[in-house]
Structures are given as structure tokens and as C-alpha cells.
A tleap script that builds the chain and sets N, CA, C and O, in Angstrom:
source leaprc.protein.ff14SB
mol = sequence {
  NMET CYS GLN ASN GLU VAL VAL GLU ASP LEU
  LYS GLN ARG ARG PRO SER GLU GLU GLN ILE
  ILE ARG ILE GLY MET ASP THR SER LYS HIE
  VAL PHE GLN LEU HIE GLY VAL ASN ALA ALA
  GLU ASP PRO VAL LEU ARG LYS LYS LEU ARG
  ARG LYS GLU MET VAL ALA PHE PHE GLU GLU
  ALA PRO PRO THR VAL ILE ALA ILE GLU ALA
  CYS GLY GLY SER CTHR
}
set mol.1.N position { -24.841 20.483 16.235 }
set mol.1.CA position { -24.693 20.265 17.656 }
set mol.1.C position { -23.958 18.959 17.937 }
set mol.1.O position { -23.123 18.899 18.840 }
set mol.2.N position { -24.258 17.927 17.180 }
set mol.2.CA position { -23.609 16.633 17.371 }
set mol.2.C position { -22.101 16.759 17.205 }
set mol.2.O position { -21.345 16.190 17.992 }
set mol.3.N position { -21.651 17.498 16.190 }
set mol.3.CA position { -20.219 17.662 15.975 }
set mol.3.C position { -19.569 18.366 17.151 }
set mol.3.O position { -18.461 18.004 17.547 }
set mol.4.N position { -20.231 19.360 17.715 }
set mol.4.CA position { -19.674 20.070 18.858 }
set mol.4.C position { -19.500 19.139 20.047 }
set mol.4.O position { -18.514 19.251 20.774 }
set mol.5.N position { -20.442 18.221 20.260 }
set mol.5.CA position { -20.327 17.271 21.355 }
set mol.5.C position { -19.141 16.348 21.140 }
set mol.5.O position { -18.404 16.053 22.081 }
set mol.6.N position { -18.952 15.894 19.917 }
set mol.6.CA position { -17.819 15.013 19.615 }
set mol.6.C position { -16.512 15.749 19.851 }
set mol.6.O position { -15.594 15.195 20.456 }
set mol.7.N position { -16.413 16.970 19.392 }
set mol.7.CA position { -15.186 17.750 19.568 }
set mol.7.C position { -14.911 17.967 21.043 }
set mol.7.O position { -13.772 17.810 21.484 }
set mol.8.N position { -15.927 18.325 21.820 }
set mol.8.CA position { -15.741 18.535 23.250 }
set mol.8.C position { -15.301 17.241 23.926 }
set mol.8.O position { -14.431 17.260 24.796 }
set mol.9.N position { -15.895 16.121 23.531 }
set mol.9.CA position { -15.534 14.836 24.103 }
set mol.9.C position { -14.081 14.498 23.782 }
set mol.9.O position { -13.363 13.984 24.640 }
set mol.10.N position { -13.641 14.779 22.556 }
set mol.10.CA position { -12.263 14.490 22.170 }
set mol.10.C position { -11.277 15.334 22.950 }
set mol.10.O position { -10.174 14.876 23.247 }
set mol.11.N position { -11.650 16.556 23.288 }
set mol.11.CA position { -10.757 17.416 24.057 }
set mol.11.C position { -10.563 16.859 25.461 }
set mol.11.O position { -9.498 17.032 26.054 }
set mol.12.N position { -11.577 16.194 25.996 }
set mol.12.CA position { -11.510 15.679 27.358 }
set mol.12.C position { -10.752 14.368 27.444 }
set mol.12.O position { -10.030 14.160 28.420 }
set mol.13.N position { -10.876 13.484 26.487 }
set mol.13.CA position { -10.263 12.155 26.561 }
set mol.13.C position { -9.273 11.967 25.424 }
set mol.13.O position { -9.672 11.453 24.379 }
set mol.14.N position { -8.104 12.321 25.547 }
set mol.14.CA position { -7.101 12.257 24.493 }
set mol.14.C position { -6.764 10.798 24.181 }
set mol.14.O position { -5.894 10.228 24.841 }
set mol.15.N position { -7.428 10.168 23.189 }
set mol.15.CA position { -7.175 8.760 22.884 }
set mol.15.C position { -5.816 8.564 22.227 }
set mol.15.O position { -5.297 9.458 21.559 }
set mol.16.N position { -5.259 7.393 22.427 }
set mol.16.CA position { -3.982 7.112 21.785 }
set mol.16.C position { -4.217 6.850 20.305 }
set mol.16.O position { -5.275 6.359 19.913 }
set mol.17.N position { -3.239 7.177 19.499 }
set mol.17.CA position { -3.391 6.993 18.067 }
set mol.17.C position { -3.361 5.522 17.661 }
set mol.17.O position { -3.740 5.190 16.538 }
set mol.18.N position { -2.917 4.634 18.554 }
set mol.18.CA position { -2.928 3.206 18.241 }
set mol.18.C position { -4.353 2.689 18.052 }
set mol.18.O position { -4.554 1.647 17.428 }
set mol.19.N position { -5.335 3.402 18.580 }
set mol.19.CA position { -6.729 3.000 18.453 }
set mol.19.C position { -7.290 3.286 17.064 }
set mol.19.O position { -8.326 2.727 16.705 }
set mol.20.N position { -6.661 4.109 16.299 }
set mol.20.CA position { -7.205 4.531 15.008 }
set mol.20.C position { -7.069 3.405 13.986 }
set mol.20.O position { -5.977 2.877 13.771 }
set mol.21.N position { -8.198 3.041 13.353 }
set mol.21.CA position { -8.139 2.012 12.306 }
set mol.21.C position { -8.298 2.607 10.918 }
set mol.21.O position { -7.930 1.977 9.927 }
set mol.22.N position { -8.849 3.827 10.838 }
set mol.22.CA position { -9.068 4.462 9.535 }
set mol.22.C position { -9.059 5.972 9.703 }
set mol.22.O position { -9.594 6.511 10.672 }
set mol.23.N position { -8.440 6.643 8.737 }
set mol.23.CA position { -8.417 8.112 8.731 }
set mol.23.C position { -9.008 8.592 7.417 }
set mol.23.O position { -8.578 8.172 6.342 }
set mol.24.N position { -9.992 9.470 7.507 }
set mol.24.CA position { -10.534 10.143 6.336 }
set mol.24.C position { -9.843 11.480 6.196 }
set mol.24.O position { -9.678 12.198 7.182 }
set mol.25.N position { -9.435 11.827 4.982 }
set mol.25.CA position { -8.704 13.071 4.761 }
set mol.25.C position { -9.425 13.930 3.736 }
set mol.25.O position { -9.649 13.511 2.601 }
set mol.26.N position { -9.781 15.128 4.149 }
set mol.26.CA position { -10.370 16.122 3.258 }
set mol.26.C position { -9.233 17.041 2.835 }
set mol.26.O position { -8.613 17.696 3.672 }
set mol.27.N position { -8.966 17.088 1.560 }
set mol.27.CA position { -7.796 17.821 1.077 }
set mol.27.C position { -8.160 19.191 0.527 }
set mol.27.O position { -9.287 19.429 0.090 }
set mol.28.N position { -7.192 20.074 0.558 }
set mol.28.CA position { -7.285 21.380 -0.103 }
set mol.28.C position { -5.866 21.776 -0.467 }
set mol.28.O position { -4.942 20.976 -0.318 }
set mol.29.N position { -5.685 22.980 -0.934 }
set mol.29.CA position { -4.343 23.387 -1.342 }
set mol.29.C position { -3.385 23.516 -0.171 }
set mol.29.O position { -2.211 23.168 -0.294 }
set mol.30.N position { -3.866 24.010 0.964 }
set mol.30.CA position { -2.959 24.306 2.070 }
set mol.30.C position { -3.315 23.631 3.385 }
set mol.30.O position { -2.433 23.427 4.219 }
set mol.31.N position { -4.583 23.277 3.600 }
set mol.31.CA position { -5.024 22.722 4.879 }
set mol.31.C position { -5.717 21.386 4.646 }
set mol.31.O position { -6.520 21.244 3.724 }
set mol.32.N position { -5.399 20.407 5.492 }
set mol.32.CA position { -6.019 19.090 5.425 }
set mol.32.C position { -6.806 18.853 6.713 }
set mol.32.O position { -6.312 19.145 7.802 }
set mol.33.N position { -8.013 18.331 6.597 }
set mol.33.CA position { -8.821 17.965 7.752 }
set mol.33.C position { -8.756 16.447 7.875 }
set mol.33.O position { -9.047 15.733 6.916 }
set mol.34.N position { -8.376 15.950 9.054 }
set mol.34.CA position { -8.305 14.521 9.288 }
set mol.34.C position { -9.397 14.113 10.266 }
set mol.34.O position { -9.681 14.829 11.226 }
set mol.35.N position { -10.002 12.967 10.019 }
set mol.35.CA position { -11.027 12.417 10.895 }
set mol.35.C position { -10.728 10.931 11.041 }
set mol.35.O position { -10.820 10.182 10.069 }
set mol.36.N position { -10.366 10.493 12.259 }
set mol.36.CA position { -10.014 9.093 12.482 }
set mol.36.C position { -11.045 8.393 13.340 }
set mol.36.O position { -11.635 8.997 14.236 }
set mol.37.N position { -11.263 7.109 13.062 }
set mol.37.CA position { -12.202 6.304 13.849 }
set mol.37.C position { -11.504 5.056 14.356 }
set mol.37.O position { -10.509 4.603 13.790 }
set mol.38.N position { -12.057 4.499 15.455 }
set mol.38.CA position { -11.530 3.255 16.000 }
set mol.38.C position { -12.348 2.079 15.479 }
set mol.38.O position { -13.206 2.259 14.615 }
set mol.39.N position { -12.093 0.880 15.992 }
set mol.39.CA position { -12.764 -0.327 15.508 }
set mol.39.C position { -14.270 -0.284 15.732 }
set mol.39.O position { -15.016 -0.949 15.012 }
set mol.40.N position { -14.730 0.481 16.711 }
set mol.40.CA position { -16.164 0.613 16.975 }
set mol.40.C position { -16.783 1.742 16.158 }
set mol.40.O position { -17.943 2.097 16.364 }
set mol.41.N position { -16.009 2.307 15.231 }
set mol.41.CA position { -16.446 3.437 14.394 }
set mol.41.C position { -16.705 4.709 15.210 }
set mol.41.O position { -17.427 5.601 14.764 }
set mol.42.N position { -16.117 4.786 16.392 }
set mol.42.CA position { -16.216 6.000 17.202 }
set mol.42.C position { -15.128 6.969 16.759 }
set mol.42.O position { -13.995 6.551 16.520 }
set mol.43.N position { -15.451 8.263 16.645 }
set mol.43.CA position { -14.417 9.235 16.273 }
set mol.43.C position { -13.384 9.381 17.381 }
set mol.43.O position { -13.735 9.628 18.535 }
set mol.44.N position { -12.114 9.228 17.032 }
set mol.44.CA position { -11.036 9.365 18.008 }
set mol.44.C position { -9.982 10.379 17.576 }
set mol.44.O position { -9.019 10.627 18.302 }
set mol.45.N position { -10.163 10.964 16.393 }
set mol.45.CA position { -9.205 11.960 15.912 }
set mol.45.C position { -9.931 12.973 15.044 }
set mol.45.O position { -10.645 12.602 14.113 }
set mol.46.N position { -9.752 14.235 15.345 }
set mol.46.CA position { -10.163 15.338 14.477 }
set mol.46.C position { -9.025 16.329 14.513 }
set mol.46.O position { -8.704 16.882 15.565 }
set mol.47.N position { -8.415 16.551 13.366 }
set mol.47.CA position { -7.215 17.379 13.331 }
set mol.47.C position { -7.156 18.167 12.041 }
set mol.47.O position { -7.527 17.669 10.979 }
set mol.48.N position { -6.692 19.389 12.136 }
set mol.48.CA position { -6.456 20.238 10.963 }
set mol.48.C position { -4.953 20.428 10.847 }
set mol.48.O position { -4.298 20.885 11.784 }
set mol.49.N position { -4.408 20.071 9.677 }
set mol.49.CA position { -2.966 20.187 9.460 }
set mol.49.C position { -2.673 20.984 8.203 }
set mol.49.O position { -3.405 20.900 7.217 }
set mol.50.N position { -1.623 21.739 8.245 }
set mol.50.CA position { -1.128 22.396 7.041 }
set mol.50.C position { -0.349 21.373 6.226 }
set mol.50.O position { 0.097 20.351 6.748 }
set mol.51.N position { -0.196 21.660 4.961 }
set mol.51.CA position { 0.494 20.734 4.048 }
set mol.51.C position { 1.869 20.328 4.592 }
set mol.51.O position { 2.231 19.153 4.543 }
set mol.52.N position { 2.633 21.291 5.108 }
set mol.52.CA position { 3.986 20.986 5.574 }
set mol.52.C position { 4.003 20.133 6.847 }
set mol.52.O position { 5.047 19.578 7.190 }
set mol.53.N position { 2.870 20.014 7.556 }
set mol.53.CA position { 2.794 19.210 8.778 }
set mol.53.C position { 2.380 17.756 8.512 }
set mol.53.O position { 2.507 16.908 9.396 }
set mol.54.N position { 1.891 17.465 7.313 }
set mol.54.CA position { 1.342 16.145 7.013 }
set mol.54.C position { 2.374 15.025 7.127 }
set mol.54.O position { 2.093 14.002 7.752 }
set mol.55.N position { 3.546 15.189 6.548 }
set mol.55.CA position { 4.551 14.131 6.562 }
set mol.55.C position { 4.943 13.791 7.997 }
set mol.55.O position { 5.010 12.616 8.360 }
set mol.56.N position { 5.199 14.800 8.805 }
set mol.56.CA position { 5.587 14.553 10.202 }
set mol.56.C position { 4.483 13.816 10.958 }
set mol.56.O position { 4.774 12.925 11.756 }
set mol.57.N position { 3.225 14.173 10.719 }
set mol.57.CA position { 2.115 13.506 11.403 }
set mol.57.C position { 2.072 12.025 11.041 }
set mol.57.O position { 1.988 11.176 11.929 }
set mol.58.N position { 2.129 11.705 9.749 }
set mol.58.CA position { 2.005 10.317 9.327 }
set mol.58.C position { 3.269 9.495 9.600 }
set mol.58.O position { 3.194 8.268 9.664 }
set mol.59.N position { 4.418 10.140 9.761 }
set mol.59.CA position { 5.624 9.409 10.183 }
set mol.59.C position { 5.458 8.871 11.598 }
set mol.59.O position { 5.962 7.794 11.918 }
set mol.60.N position { 4.755 9.615 12.444 }
set mol.60.CA position { 4.554 9.222 13.840 }
set mol.60.C position { 3.331 8.323 14.034 }
set mol.60.O position { 3.255 7.600 15.028 }
set mol.61.N position { 2.388 8.355 13.116 }
set mol.61.CA position { 1.145 7.598 13.249 }
set mol.61.C position { 1.387 6.124 12.939 }
set mol.61.O position { 2.231 5.790 12.107 }
set mol.62.N position { 0.639 5.236 13.614 }
set mol.62.CA position { 0.751 3.807 13.281 }
set mol.62.C position { 0.143 3.540 11.908 }
set mol.62.O position { -0.655 4.348 11.432 }
set mol.63.N position { 0.494 2.434 11.258 }
set mol.63.CA position { -0.090 2.113 9.958 }
set mol.63.C position { -1.617 2.018 10.047 }
set mol.63.O position { -2.152 1.427 10.985 }
set mol.64.N position { -2.302 2.592 9.086 }
set mol.64.CA position { -3.761 2.575 9.067 }
set mol.64.C position { -4.252 2.795 7.644 }
set mol.64.O position { -3.480 3.151 6.754 }
set mol.65.N position { -5.530 2.582 7.445 }
set mol.65.CA position { -6.166 2.849 6.159 }
set mol.65.C position { -6.444 4.348 6.072 }
set mol.65.O position { -6.903 4.956 7.039 }
set mol.66.N position { -6.164 4.943 4.908 }
set mol.66.CA position { -6.421 6.367 4.712 }
set mol.66.C position { -7.339 6.517 3.512 }
set mol.66.O position { -7.032 6.042 2.418 }
set mol.67.N position { -8.470 7.184 3.725 }
set mol.67.CA position { -9.423 7.469 2.642 }
set mol.67.C position { -9.333 8.946 2.314 }
set mol.67.O position { -9.467 9.793 3.198 }
set mol.68.N position { -9.108 9.258 1.050 }
set mol.68.CA position { -8.943 10.646 0.626 }
set mol.68.C position { -10.169 11.097 -0.145 }
set mol.68.O position { -10.610 10.420 -1.074 }
set mol.69.N position { -10.710 12.222 0.232 }
set mol.69.CA position { -11.875 12.808 -0.425 }
set mol.69.C position { -11.488 13.279 -1.807 }
set mol.69.O position { -10.428 13.878 -1.994 }
set mol.70.N position { -12.345 13.009 -2.776 }
set mol.70.CA position { -12.104 13.473 -4.143 }
set mol.70.C position { -13.289 14.335 -4.586 }
set mol.70.O position { -14.445 13.959 -4.391 }
set mol.71.N position { -12.997 15.466 -5.169 }
set mol.71.CA position { -14.065 16.349 -5.612 }
set mol.71.C position { -14.434 16.044 -7.065 }
set mol.71.O position { -13.774 15.239 -7.722 }
set mol.72.N position { -15.474 16.680 -7.553 }
set mol.72.CA position { -15.939 16.442 -8.917 }
set mol.72.C position { -14.924 16.815 -9.976 }
set mol.72.O position { -14.990 16.304 -11.093 }
set mol.73.N position { -13.985 17.693 -9.655 }
set mol.73.CA position { -12.985 18.123 -10.626 }
set mol.73.C position { -11.757 17.251 -10.675 }
set mol.73.O position { -10.867 17.475 -11.496 }
set mol.74.N position { -11.691 16.241 -9.793 }
set mol.74.CA position { -10.507 15.375 -9.798 }
set mol.74.C position { -10.612 14.329 -10.897 }
set mol.74.O position { -11.705 13.963 -11.328 }
set mol.75.N position { -9.457 13.857 -11.337 }
set mol.75.CA position { -9.447 12.837 -12.390 }
set mol.75.C position { -8.735 11.600 -11.966 }
set mol.75.O position { -8.639 10.647 -12.738 }
savepdb mol mol.pdb
quit
């Protein structure tokens, strides 16, 4: 339920990407889930991107810290 409230809130108040200080990225073969937070650790970005959309997204995004999820099979 908490996630649904955050998603609904994000749909209502489209924050600028300049507010994002950190992006967490959950990777897969074809789809990436992005979760960005501001300085107050409030979620300000939730986005699903295909692999081919990633470069264009990060070209437009301001510089920020990116944390990438690693699974048990990664080396």
C-alpha cells in the first residue's frame, strides 16, 4: 500500500530531475527500474526503461550518484 501511495503522489507532483541526488537501478536483460531520491531521501523518481532508452535518459539527467543492484550470480 505504501508503494501505491508514493506512485500516486509522484503522478500528481512531477518533480524536476535537478532534485535527484541518487538513483538506484535494478537491472535485467531488457528492462531497468529506476528509483531516485532527493536530499531529504524522499522518492522523486520511479521509472521503467528499456535498455535502448537508458542512454537517452542519462544524457538528459543531471550528474548524480547511481547505485546498481547486483544479484548473487554477479561477479
